[in-house]
N, CA, C, O and the ligand as a Tripos MOL2 file, in Angstrom:
@<TRIPOS>MOLECULE
protein
  285   283    72     0     0
PROTEIN
NO_CHARGES

@<TRIPOS>ATOM
      1 N           0.8860   -1.1540    0.1010 N.3       1 MET1
      2 CA          0.0330    0.0990   -0.1010 C.3       1 MET1
      3 C           0.8340    1.2070    0.1710 C.2       1 MET1
      4 O           1.6300    1.3970    1.0900 O.2       1 MET1
      5 N           0.4520    2.0170   -0.9140 N.am      2 VAL2
      6 CA          1.3380    3.3690   -1.0480 C.3       2 VAL2
      7 C           0.9320    4.3150   -0.0510 C.2       2 VAL2
      8 O          -0.2800    4.5180    0.0270 O.2       2 VAL2
      9 N           1.8380    5.0540    0.8760 N.am      3 GLU3
     10 CA          1.4780    5.7590    1.7530 C.3       3 GLU3
     11 C           2.2530    7.1800    1.3630 C.2       3 GLU3
     12 O           3.3160    7.1520    0.7430 O.2       3 GLU3
     13 N           1.6990    8.2800    1.7350 N.am      4 SER4
     14 CA          2.5090    9.7290    1.3700 C.3       4 SER4
     15 C           2.6580   10.3700    2.7230 C.2       4 SER4
     16 O           1.8080   10.2350    3.6030 O.2       4 SER4
     17 N           3.8600   11.1360    2.8760 N.am      5 ILE5
     18 CA          4.4550   11.8510    3.7780 C.3       5 ILE5
     19 C           5.0200   13.0310    3.4530 C.2       5 ILE5
     20 O           5.7200   13.1310    2.4460 O.2       5 ILE5
     21 N           4.7460   14.1990    4.3850 N.am      6 VAL6
     22 CA          5.6100   15.3230    3.8980 C.3       6 VAL6
     23 C           6.6510   15.5880    5.3560 C.2       6 VAL6
     24 O           6.2940   16.0530    6.4380 O.2       6 VAL6
     25 N           7.7540   15.2090    5.0220 N.am      7 LEU7
     26 CA          8.6950   15.7360    6.1560 C.3       7 LEU7
     27 C           9.3640   17.0620    6.2370 C.2       7 LEU7
     28 O           9.7040   17.6050    5.1860 O.2       7 LEU7
     29 N           9.5810   17.6240    7.3570 N.am      8 THR8
     30 CA         10.1270   18.7830    7.2480 C.3       8 THR8
     31 C          11.7080   18.6050    7.4640 C.2       8 THR8
     32 O          12.2110   18.1390    8.4860 O.2       8 THR8
     33 N          12.4180   19.0570    6.3210 N.am      9 VAL9
     34 CA         13.7410   18.9560    6.3580 C.3       9 VAL9
     35 C          14.5010   20.2370    6.0430 C.2       9 VAL9
     36 O          14.2720   20.8770    5.0160 O.2       9 VAL9
     37 N          15.4350   20.6110    6.9700 N.am     10 THR10
     38 CA         16.0890   21.9100    6.9800 C.3      10 THR10
     39 C          17.6500   21.4920    6.3420 C.2      10 THR10
     40 O          18.1220   20.3590    6.4320 O.2      10 THR10
     41 N          18.2300   22.4790    5.7840 N.am     11 GLY11
     42 CA         19.5060   22.5460    5.3070 C.3      11 GLY11
     43 C          19.8420   22.5340    3.8700 C.2      11 GLY11
     44 O          20.9560   22.7620    3.3980 O.2      11 GLY11
     45 N          18.6420   22.2130    3.1500 N.am     12 MET12
     46 CA         18.5620   22.4150    1.7480 C.3      12 MET12
     47 C          18.6650   23.8810    1.1140 C.2      12 MET12
     48 O          17.7040   24.6490    1.1670 O.2      12 MET12
     49 N          19.7340   24.1880    0.5850 N.am     13 LYS13
     50 CA         19.9990   25.7380    0.0810 C.3      13 LYS13
     51 C          19.4640   26.0730   -1.2770 C.2      13 LYS13
     52 O          19.0460   27.1990   -1.5460 O.2      13 LYS13
     53 N          19.4810   25.0610   -2.1470 N.am     14 CYS14
     54 CA         19.1290   25.2590   -3.7040 C.3      14 CYS14
     55 C          18.7070   23.9890   -4.3320 C.2      14 CYS14
     56 O          18.5230   22.8660   -3.8620 O.2      14 CYS14
     57 N          18.6100   24.4540   -5.4690 N.am     15 GLY15
     58 CA         18.0200   23.1230   -6.3150 C.3      15 GLY15
     59 C          18.9550   21.9330   -6.4890 C.2      15 GLY15
     60 O          18.5400   20.8270   -6.8340 O.2      15 GLY15
     61 N          20.1090   22.1790   -6.2600 N.am     16 GLY16
     62 CA         21.2830   21.2210   -6.0200 C.3      16 GLY16
     63 C          20.8350   20.4750   -4.8020 C.2      16 GLY16
     64 O          20.6380   19.2640   -4.9120 O.2      16 GLY16
     65 N          20.6790   20.9930   -3.8040 N.am     17 CYS17
     66 CA         20.2860   20.2270   -2.5960 C.3      17 CYS17
     67 C          19.1550   19.2030   -3.0430 C.2      17 CYS17
     68 O          19.2000   17.9730   -3.0670 O.2      17 CYS17
     69 N          18.0400   20.1460   -3.4190 N.am     18 GLU18
     70 CA         16.9760   19.2850   -3.8080 C.3      18 GLU18
     71 C          17.2740   17.9320   -4.6660 C.2      18 GLU18
     72 O          16.9790   16.7990   -4.2880 O.2      18 GLU18
     73 N          17.8310   18.2230   -5.7320 N.am     19 SER19
     74 CA         18.1380   17.1480   -6.6890 C.3      19 SER19
     75 C          18.8250   16.1410   -5.7510 C.2      19 SER19
     76 O          18.4530   14.9690   -5.8140 O.2      19 SER19
     77 N          19.8880   16.5270   -4.8040 N.am     20 ASN20
     78 CA         20.4280   15.5750   -4.2080 C.3      20 ASN20
     79 C          19.4590   14.7000   -3.3070 C.2      20 ASN20
     80 O          19.5120   13.4700   -3.3190 O.2      20 ASN20
     81 N          18.5850   15.4090   -2.5390 N.am     21 VAL21
     82 CA         17.8710   14.4070   -1.7450 C.3      21 VAL21
     83 C          16.7010   13.4930   -2.6760 C.2      21 VAL21
     84 O          16.3380   12.3440   -2.4230 O.2      21 VAL21
     85 N          16.2950   14.2510   -3.6730 N.am     22 VAL22
     86 CA         15.2670   13.5370   -4.6680 C.3      22 VAL22
     87 C          15.8550   12.1770   -5.1340 C.2      22 VAL22
     88 O          15.2740   11.0960   -5.0330 O.2      22 VAL22
     89 N          17.5430   12.4590   -5.8510 N.am     23 GLU23
     90 CA         17.9960   11.0140   -6.3170 C.3      23 GLU23
     91 C          18.2190   10.1160   -5.4060 C.2      23 GLU23
     92 O          18.0890    8.9260   -5.6920 O.2      23 GLU23
     93 N          18.6480   10.5740   -3.9640 N.am     24 LYS24
     94 CA         19.2000    9.5360   -3.2110 C.3      24 LYS24
     95 C          17.9240    8.7150   -2.7290 C.2      24 LYS24
     96 O          17.9450    7.5200   -2.4340 O.2      24 LYS24
     97 N          16.8530    9.5160   -2.6980 N.am     25 LEU25
     98 CA         15.3900    8.5400   -2.2940 C.3      25 LEU25
     99 C          15.2160    8.0280   -3.1730 C.2      25 LEU25
    100 O          15.1590    6.8060   -3.0380 O.2      25 LEU25
    101 N          15.0390    8.5350   -4.4660 N.am     26 SER26
    102 CA         14.5780    7.5790   -5.5370 C.3      26 SER26
    103 C          15.2350    6.4610   -5.8690 C.2      26 SER26
    104 O          14.6310    5.6180   -6.5330 O.2      26 SER26
    105 N          16.5150    6.2470   -5.4990 N.am     27 SER27
    106 CA         17.1820    5.0330   -5.9000 C.3      27 SER27
    107 C          16.8100    3.7850   -4.9220 C.2      27 SER27
    108 O          17.1470    2.6200   -5.1350 O.2      27 SER27
    109 N          16.0560    4.2450   -3.8190 N.am     28 LEU28
    110 CA         15.7080    3.2700   -2.9480 C.3      28 LEU28
    111 C          14.5580    2.4100   -3.2110 C.2      28 LEU28
    112 O          13.6000    3.0320   -3.6700 O.2      28 LEU28
    113 N          14.4330    1.5210   -3.0980 N.am     29 GLU29
    114 CA         13.4000    0.4520   -3.4870 C.3      29 GLU29
    115 C          12.2720    0.7480   -2.5050 C.2      29 GLU29
    116 O          12.4210    1.0030   -1.3100 O.2      29 GLU29
    117 N          10.9340    0.6660   -3.2870 N.am     30 GLY30
    118 CA          9.6610    1.1400   -2.5530 C.3      30 GLY30
    119 C           9.4370    2.7520   -2.4710 C.2      30 GLY30
    120 O           8.4710    3.2430   -1.8870 O.2      30 GLY30
    121 N          10.4120    3.4930   -3.1050 N.am     31 ILE31
    122 CA          9.9970    4.8130   -3.2160 C.3      31 ILE31
    123 C           9.2490    5.2280   -4.4500 C.2      31 ILE31
    124 O           9.8690    5.1920   -5.5140 O.2      31 ILE31
    125 N           7.9610    5.6280   -4.4460 N.am     32 ALA32
    126 CA          7.2800    5.7620   -5.7680 C.3      32 ALA32
    127 C           7.4000    7.0730   -6.1710 C.2      32 ALA32
    128 O           7.3230    7.2050   -7.3930 O.2      32 ALA32
    129 N           7.5790    8.1870   -5.4780 N.am     33 GLN33
    130 CA          7.5330    9.5220   -5.7240 C.3      33 GLN33
    131 C           8.2070   10.3920   -4.7670 C.2      33 GLN33
    132 O           7.9260   10.2180   -3.5810 O.2      33 GLN33
    133 N           9.0270   11.2760   -5.0710 N.am     34 VAL34
    134 CA          9.4880   12.2830   -4.2150 C.3      34 VAL34
    135 C           9.5990   13.5660   -4.7790 C.2      34 VAL34
    136 O           9.9090   13.7140   -5.9610 O.2      34 VAL34
    137 N           9.3430   14.6050   -3.9380 N.am     35 SER35
    138 CA          9.7190   15.8220   -4.5950 C.3      35 SER35
    139 C          10.2800   16.6330   -3.0390 C.2      35 SER35
    140 O           9.9560   16.4070   -1.8730 O.2      35 SER35
    141 N          11.1350   17.5260   -3.5690 N.am     36 ALA36
    142 CA         11.8030   18.2330   -2.3590 C.3      36 ALA36
    143 C          11.6510   19.9650   -2.7810 C.2      36 ALA36
    144 O          11.6840   20.4520   -3.9110 O.2      36 ALA36
    145 N          11.5020   20.5710   -1.6440 N.am     37 SER37
    146 CA         11.3590   22.1150   -1.6580 C.3      37 SER37
    147 C          12.3970   22.7870   -0.7140 C.2      37 SER37
    148 O          12.2600   22.7370    0.5080 O.2      37 SER37
    149 N          13.3310   23.3520   -1.2550 N.am     38 SER38
    150 CA         14.4710   24.0450   -0.0820 C.3      38 SER38
    151 C          13.5850   25.2110    0.4420 C.2      38 SER38
    152 O          13.5790   25.4310    1.6530 O.2      38 SER38
    153 N          12.8150   25.9930   -0.4250 N.am     39 LYS39
    154 CA         12.0390   27.0700    0.0480 C.3      39 LYS39
    155 C          11.1870   26.8540    1.3190 C.2      39 LYS39
    156 O          11.1060   27.5280    2.3450 O.2      39 LYS39
    157 N          10.6300   25.8090    0.9730 N.am     40 GLU40
    158 CA          9.4240   25.2370    1.9700 C.3      40 GLU40
    159 C          10.1080   24.3750    3.2360 C.2      40 GLU40
    160 O           9.5410   24.0550    4.2800 O.2      40 GLU40
    161 N          11.3340   24.1260    2.8860 N.am     41 ASN41
    162 CA         12.0490   23.0040    3.9280 C.3      41 ASN41
    163 C          11.1450   21.8170    4.1760 C.2      41 ASN41
    164 O          10.8970   21.3200    5.2750 O.2      41 ASN41
    165 N          10.5370   21.3090    2.6040 N.am     42 THR42
    166 CA          9.8380   19.7860    2.8810 C.3      42 THR42
    167 C          10.5730   18.9730    1.7700 C.2      42 THR42
    168 O          11.1930   19.3610    0.7810 O.2      42 THR42
    169 N          10.3170   17.7670    2.2290 N.am     43 VAL43
    170 CA         10.2840   16.4290    1.0980 C.3      43 VAL43
    171 C           9.0270   15.8170    1.4730 C.2      43 VAL43
    172 O           8.5780   15.5970    2.5980 O.2      43 VAL43
    173 N           8.5280   15.5750    0.3000 N.am     44 SER44
    174 CA          7.0700   14.8880    0.0000 C.3      44 SER44
    175 C           7.4000   13.8210   -0.7760 C.2      44 SER44
    176 O           7.8840   13.8800   -1.9060 O.2      44 SER44
    177 N           7.0270   12.4660    0.0850 N.am     45 ILE45
    178 CA          7.3800   11.2860   -0.3370 C.3      45 ILE45
    179 C           6.2700   10.2700   -0.6300 C.2      45 ILE45
    180 O           5.4710   10.2210    0.3050 O.2      45 ILE45
    181 N           5.9940    9.4920   -1.5860 N.am     46 GLU46
    182 CA          4.9970    8.6660   -1.5560 C.3      46 GLU46
    183 C           5.8810    7.3290   -1.6160 C.2      46 GLU46
    184 O           6.8250    7.2590   -2.4030 O.2      46 GLU46
    185 N           5.5700    6.3460   -0.8220 N.am     47 PHE47
    186 CA          6.3860    5.2550   -0.5960 C.3      47 PHE47
    187 C           5.5840    3.8240   -0.1740 C.2      47 PHE47
    188 O           4.5540    3.9860    0.4810 O.2      47 PHE47
    189 N           5.8860    2.7580   -0.4230 N.am     48 ASP48
    190 CA          5.2500    1.3790   -0.3140 C.3      48 ASP48
    191 C           5.9190    0.8490    1.2080 C.2      48 ASP48
    192 O           6.9890    0.2940    1.4580 O.2      48 ASP48
    193 N           4.9950    1.2040    1.9260 N.am     49 ALA49
    194 CA          5.2310    0.8800    3.3480 C.3      49 ALA49
    195 C           5.6920   -0.8350    3.5680 C.2      49 ALA49
    196 O           6.3280   -1.2860    4.5200 O.2      49 ALA49
    197 N           5.2330   -1.4870    2.5500 N.am     50 GLU50
    198 CA          5.6490   -2.9770    2.7020 C.3      50 GLU50
    199 C           7.3960   -3.1840    2.2110 C.2      50 GLU50
    200 O           8.1230   -4.0960    2.6040 O.2      50 GLU50
    201 N           7.7640   -2.1370    1.3160 N.am     51 LYS51
    202 CA          9.3330   -2.3280    0.9510 C.3      51 LYS51
    203 C          10.2620   -1.4530    1.7260 C.2      51 LYS51
    204 O          11.4790   -1.6350    1.7600 O.2      51 LYS51
    205 N           9.6060   -0.4570    2.3700 N.am     52 ILE52
    206 CA         10.6740    0.6490    2.6980 C.3      52 ILE52
    207 C           9.9810    1.2270    4.1490 C.2      52 ILE52
    208 O           8.7780    1.4850    4.1880 O.2      52 ILE52
    209 N          10.7560    1.3800    5.1860 N.am     53 ASP53
    210 CA         10.1110    1.9730    6.1360 C.3      53 ASP53
    211 C          10.6610    3.6060    6.4560 C.2      53 ASP53
    212 O          11.6000    4.0980    5.8300 O.2      53 ASP53
    213 N           9.9940    4.2510    7.4070 N.am     54 LEU54
    214 CA         10.1790    5.4420    7.5910 C.3      54 LEU54
    215 C          11.6730    5.9300    8.0230 C.2      54 LEU54
    216 O          12.2830    6.9420    7.6770 O.2      54 LEU54
    217 N          12.0490    4.8960    8.8740 N.am     55 SER55
    218 CA         13.5010    5.2420    9.5060 C.3      55 SER55
    219 C          14.6670    5.2060    8.6440 C.2      55 SER55
    220 O          15.6670    5.8890    8.8620 O.2      55 SER55
    221 N          14.5010    4.1610    7.3590 N.am     56 THR56
    222 CA         15.2300    4.3270    6.3170 C.3      56 THR56
    223 C          15.2490    5.4200    5.5540 C.2      56 THR56
    224 O          16.3220    5.8400    5.1190 O.2      56 THR56
    225 N          14.1100    6.0150    5.2910 N.am     57 ILE57
    226 CA         13.8720    7.2100    4.4460 C.3      57 ILE57
    227 C          14.4300    8.3280    5.3090 C.2      57 ILE57
    228 O          15.1600    9.0330    4.6120 O.2      57 ILE57
    229 N          14.3670    8.7160    6.4460 N.am     58 GLN58
    230 CA         15.0080    9.4950    7.3880 C.3      58 GLN58
    231 C          16.5480    9.4130    7.4180 C.2      58 GLN58
    232 O          17.2920   10.3940    7.3890 O.2      58 GLN58
    233 N          16.9190    8.1740    7.4770 N.am     59 ARG59
    234 CA         18.4480    8.0030    7.6240 C.3      59 ARG59
    235 C          18.9600    8.4210    6.2350 C.2      59 ARG59
    236 O          19.9820    9.1020    6.1550 O.2      59 ARG59
    237 N          18.3590    8.0800    5.2610 N.am     60 THR60
    238 CA         18.9880    8.4110    3.8540 C.3      60 THR60
    239 C          19.0410   10.0460    3.7360 C.2      60 THR60
    240 O          19.9770   10.6620    3.2270 O.2      60 THR60
    241 N          17.8880   10.6200    4.2880 N.am     61 ILE61
    242 CA         17.9440   12.1270    4.1450 C.3      61 ILE61
    243 C          19.0720   12.6910    5.2540 C.2      61 ILE61
    244 O          19.6060   13.7480    4.9160 O.2      61 ILE61
    245 N          19.3840   12.2740    6.1910 N.am     62 SER62
    246 CA         20.3270   12.6580    7.0320 C.3      62 SER62
    247 C          21.6920   12.2350    6.5330 C.2      62 SER62
    248 O          22.6500   12.9830    6.7260 O.2      62 SER62
    249 N          21.8570   10.9400    5.8270 N.am     63 ASP63
    250 CA         23.2210   10.7470    5.4460 C.3      63 ASP63
    251 C          23.6140   11.5400    4.3940 C.2      63 ASP63
    252 O          24.7930   11.7010    4.0780 O.2      63 ASP63
    253 N          22.3770   12.2010    3.6640 N.am     64 ALA64
    254 CA         22.8430   13.0580    2.5840 C.3      64 ALA64
    255 C          23.2430   14.5830    3.0880 C.2      64 ALA64
    256 O          23.6320   15.4050    2.2590 O.2      64 ALA64
    257 N          23.1180   14.9400    4.5800 N.am     65 GLY65
    258 CA         23.5110   15.9830    5.1360 C.3      65 GLY65
    259 C          22.4370   16.8300    5.4230 C.2      65 GLY65
    260 O          22.6160   18.0330    5.6090 O.2      65 GLY65
    261 N          21.3070   16.2890    5.4770 N.am     66 PHE66
    262 CA         20.0080   17.3830    5.8400 C.3      66 PHE66
    263 C          19.4490   16.7980    7.0380 C.2      66 PHE66
    264 O          19.5390   15.6130    7.3560 O.2      66 PHE66
    265 N          18.7820   17.8470    7.7710 N.am     67 ALA67
    266 CA         18.1250   17.5500    9.1390 C.3      67 ALA67
    267 C          16.7240   17.1760    8.8900 C.2      67 ALA67
    268 O          16.0260   17.9570    8.2430 O.2      67 ALA67
    269 N          16.1860   15.9730    9.3680 N.am     68 VAL68
    270 CA         14.7670   15.5510    9.3590 C.3      68 VAL68
    271 C          14.4680   16.2670   10.8880 C.2      68 VAL68
    272 O          15.0700   16.0480   11.9390 O.2      68 VAL68
    273 N          13.3530   17.1760   10.6420 N.am     69 ASN69
    274 CA         12.5970   17.6280   11.9510 C.3      69 ASN69
    275 C          11.5660   16.7310   12.1090 C.2      69 ASN69
    276 O          10.7540   16.5850   11.1950 O.2      69 ASN69
    277 N          11.4650   16.0060   13.3060 N.am     70 LEU70
    278 CA         10.3120   15.3050   13.8790 C.3      70 LEU70
    279 C           9.5840   15.9390   14.6900 C.2      70 LEU70
    280 O          10.1030   16.3540   15.7260 O.2      70 LEU70
    281 N           8.2800   16.1600   14.4410 N.am     71 GLU71
    282 CA          7.5100   16.8630   15.7740 C.3      71 GLU71
    283 C           6.8110   15.7500   16.6020 C.2      71 GLU71
    284 O           6.1870   16.0410   17.6220 O.2      71 GLU71
    285 CU         22.3100   23.3770   -2.4830 Cu       72 CU72
@<TRIPOS>BOND
     1     1     2 1
     2     2     3 1
     3     3     4 2
     4     3     5 am
     5     5     6 1
     6     6     7 1
     7     7     8 2
     8     7     9 am
     9     9    10 1
    10    10    11 1
    11    11    12 2
    12    11    13 am
    13    13    14 1
    14    14    15 1
    15    15    16 2
    16    15    17 am
    17    17    18 1
    18    18    19 1
    19    19    20 2
    20    19    21 am
    21    21    22 1
    22    22    23 1
    23    23    24 2
    24    23    25 am
    25    25    26 1
    26    26    27 1
    27    27    28 2
    28    27    29 am
    29    29    30 1
    30    30    31 1
    31    31    32 2
    32    31    33 am
    33    33    34 1
    34    34    35 1
    35    35    36 2
    36    35    37 am
    37    37    38 1
    38    38    39 1
    39    39    40 2
    40    39    41 am
    41    41    42 1
    42    42    43 1
    43    43    44 2
    44    43    45 am
    45    45    46 1
    46    46    47 1
    47    47    48 2
    48    47    49 am
    49    49    50 1
    50    50    51 1
    51    51    52 2
    52    51    53 am
    53    53    54 1
    54    54    55 1
    55    55    56 2
    56    55    57 am
    57    57    58 1
    58    58    59 1
    59    59    60 2
    60    59    61 am
    61    61    62 1
    62    62    63 1
    63    63    64 2
    64    63    65 am
    65    65    66 1
    66    66    67 1
    67    67    68 2
    68    67    69 am
    69    69    70 1
    70    70    71 1
    71    71    72 2
    72    71    73 am
    73    73    74 1
    74    74    75 1
    75    75    76 2
    76    75    77 am
    77    77    78 1
    78    78    79 1
    79    79    80 2
    80    79    81 am
    81    81    82 1
    82    82    83 1
    83    83    84 2
    84    83    85 am
    85    85    86 1
    86    86    87 1
    87    87    88 2
    88    87    89 am
    89    89    90 1
    90    90    91 1
    91    91    92 2
    92    91    93 am
    93    93    94 1
    94    94    95 1
    95    95    96 2
    96    95    97 am
    97    97    98 1
    98    98    99 1
    99    99   100 2
   100    99   101 am
   101   101   102 1
   102   102   103 1
   103   103   104 2
   104   103   105 am
   105   105   106 1
   106   106   107 1
   107   107   108 2
   108   107   109 am
   109   109   110 1
   110   110   111 1
   111   111   112 2
   112   111   113 am
   113   113   114 1
   114   114   115 1
   115   115   116 2
   116   115   117 am
   117   117   118 1
   118   118   119 1
   119   119   120 2
   120   119   121 am
   121   121   122 1
   122   122   123 1
   123   123   124 2
   124   123   125 am
   125   125   126 1
   126   126   127 1
   127   127   128 2
   128   127   129 am
   129   129   130 1
   130   130   131 1
   131   131   132 2
   132   131   133 am
   133   133   134 1
   134   134   135 1
   135   135   136 2
   136   135   137 am
   137   137   138 1
   138   138   139 1
   139   139   140 2
   140   139   141 am
   141   141   142 1
   142   142   143 1
   143   143   144 2
   144   143   145 am
   145   145   146 1
   146   146   147 1
   147   147   148 2
   148   147   149 am
   149   149   150 1
   150   150   151 1
   151   151   152 2
   152   151   153 am
   153   153   154 1
   154   154   155 1
   155   155   156 2
   156   155   157 am
   157   157   158 1
   158   158   159 1
   159   159   160 2
   160   159   161 am
   161   161   162 1
   162   162   163 1
   163   163   164 2
   164   163   165 am
   165   165   166 1
   166   166   167 1
   167   167   168 2
   168   167   169 am
   169   169   170 1
   170   170   171 1
   171   171   172 2
   172   171   173 am
   173   173   174 1
   174   174   175 1
   175   175   176 2
   176   175   177 am
   177   177   178 1
   178   178   179 1
   179   179   180 2
   180   179   181 am
   181   181   182 1
   182   182   183 1
   183   183   184 2
   184   183   185 am
   185   185   186 1
   186   186   187 1
   187   187   188 2
   188   187   189 am
   189   189   190 1
   190   190   191 1
   191   191   192 2
   192   191   193 am
   193   193   194 1
   194   194   195 1
   195   195   196 2
   196   195   197 am
   197   197   198 1
   198   198   199 1
   199   199   200 2
   200   199   201 am
   201   201   202 1
   202   202   203 1
   203   203   204 2
   204   203   205 am
   205   205   206 1
   206   206   207 1
   207   207   208 2
   208   207   209 am
   209   209   210 1
   210   210   211 1
   211   211   212 2
   212   211   213 am
   213   213   214 1
   214   214   215 1
   215   215   216 2
   216   215   217 am
   217   217   218 1
   218   218   219 1
   219   219   220 2
   220   219   221 am
   221   221   222 1
   222   222   223 1
   223   223   224 2
   224   223   225 am
   225   225   226 1
   226   226   227 1
   227   227   228 2
   228   227   229 am
   229   229   230 1
   230   230   231 1
   231   231   232 2
   232   231   233 am
   233   233   234 1
   234   234   235 1
   235   235   236 2
   236   235   237 am
   237   237   238 1
   238   238   239 1
   239   239   240 2
   240   239   241 am
   241   241   242 1
   242   242   243 1
   243   243   244 2
   244   243   245 am
   245   245   246 1
   246   246   247 1
   247   247   248 2
   248   247   249 am
   249   249   250 1
   250   250   251 1
   251   251   252 2
   252   251   253 am
   253   253   254 1
   254   254   255 1
   255   255   256 2
   256   255   257 am
   257   257   258 1
   258   258   259 1
   259   259   260 2
   260   259   261 am
   261   261   262 1
   262   262   263 1
   263   263   264 2
   264   263   265 am
   265   265   266 1
   266   266   267 1
   267   267   268 2
   268   267   269 am
   269   269   270 1
   270   270   271 1
   271   271   272 2
   272   271   273 am
   273   273   274 1
   274   274   275 1
   275   275   276 2
   276   275   277 am
   277   277   278 1
   278   278   279 1
   279   279   280 2
   280   279   281 am
   281   281   282 1
   282   282   283 1
   283   283   284 2
@<TRIPOS>SUBSTRUCTURE
     1 MET1         2 RESIDUE 1 A MET
     2 VAL2         6 RESIDUE 1 A VAL
     3 GLU3        10 RESIDUE 1 A GLU
     4 SER4        14 RESIDUE 1 A SER
     5 ILE5        18 RESIDUE 1 A ILE
     6 VAL6        22 RESIDUE 1 A VAL
     7 LEU7        26 RESIDUE 1 A LEU
     8 THR8        30 RESIDUE 1 A THR
     9 VAL9        34 RESIDUE 1 A VAL
    10 THR10       38 RESIDUE 1 A THR
    11 GLY11       42 RESIDUE 1 A GLY
    12 MET12       46 RESIDUE 1 A MET
    13 LYS13       50 RESIDUE 1 A LYS
    14 CYS14       54 RESIDUE 1 A CYS
    15 GLY15       58 RESIDUE 1 A GLY
    16 GLY16       62 RESIDUE 1 A GLY
    17 CYS17       66 RESIDUE 1 A CYS
    18 GLU18       70 RESIDUE 1 A GLU
    19 SER19       74 RESIDUE 1 A SER
    20 ASN20       78 RESIDUE 1 A ASN
    21 VAL21       82 RESIDUE 1 A VAL
    22 VAL22       86 RESIDUE 1 A VAL
    23 GLU23       90 RESIDUE 1 A GLU
    24 LYS24       94 RESIDUE 1 A LYS
    25 LEU25       98 RESIDUE 1 A LEU
    26 SER26      102 RESIDUE 1 A SER
    27 SER27      106 RESIDUE 1 A SER
    28 LEU28      110 RESIDUE 1 A LEU
    29 GLU29      114 RESIDUE 1 A GLU
    30 GLY30      118 RESIDUE 1 A GLY
    31 ILE31      122 RESIDUE 1 A ILE
    32 ALA32      126 RESIDUE 1 A ALA
    33 GLN33      130 RESIDUE 1 A GLN
    34 VAL34      134 RESIDUE 1 A VAL
    35 SER35      138 RESIDUE 1 A SER
    36 ALA36      142 RESIDUE 1 A ALA
    37 SER37      146 RESIDUE 1 A SER
    38 SER38      150 RESIDUE 1 A SER
    39 LYS39      154 RESIDUE 1 A LYS
    40 GLU40      158 RESIDUE 1 A GLU
    41 ASN41      162 RESIDUE 1 A ASN
    42 THR42      166 RESIDUE 1 A THR
    43 VAL43      170 RESIDUE 1 A VAL
    44 SER44      174 RESIDUE 1 A SER
    45 ILE45      178 RESIDUE 1 A ILE
    46 GLU46      182 RESIDUE 1 A GLU
    47 PHE47      186 RESIDUE 1 A PHE
    48 ASP48      190 RESIDUE 1 A ASP
    49 ALA49      194 RESIDUE 1 A ALA
    50 GLU50      198 RESIDUE 1 A GLU
    51 LYS51      202 RESIDUE 1 A LYS
    52 ILE52      206 RESIDUE 1 A ILE
    53 ASP53      210 RESIDUE 1 A ASP
    54 LEU54      214 RESIDUE 1 A LEU
    55 SER55      218 RESIDUE 1 A SER
    56 THR56      222 RESIDUE 1 A THR
    57 ILE57      226 RESIDUE 1 A ILE
    58 GLN58      230 RESIDUE 1 A GLN
    59 ARG59      234 RESIDUE 1 A ARG
    60 THR60      238 RESIDUE 1 A THR
    61 ILE61      242 RESIDUE 1 A ILE
    62 SER62      246 RESIDUE 1 A SER
    63 ASP63      250 RESIDUE 1 A ASP
    64 ALA64      254 RESIDUE 1 A ALA
    65 GLY65      258 RESIDUE 1 A GLY
    66 PHE66      262 RESIDUE 1 A PHE
    67 ALA67      266 RESIDUE 1 A ALA
    68 VAL68      270 RESIDUE 1 A VAL
    69 ASN69      274 RESIDUE 1 A ASN
    70 LEU70      278 RESIDUE 1 A LEU
    71 GLU71      282 RESIDUE 1 A GLU
    72 CU72       285 GROUP 0 **** ****
């Protein structure tokens, strides 16, 4: 089942940062759709919860050098 989530991610400064996040997440199994906005500090993701879990998504974003803010 595809779920969607919008994460608050800080540290993205430009289109290059956005592409970096989008490319890294898109390369993972189970990610259906990703978009990132450095202006809004958001990363919107549609993912198959049976193939990938949220902690893997969060780790991938932090490994790329950006901070995921969890409320
Ligand atoms: Cu940048």
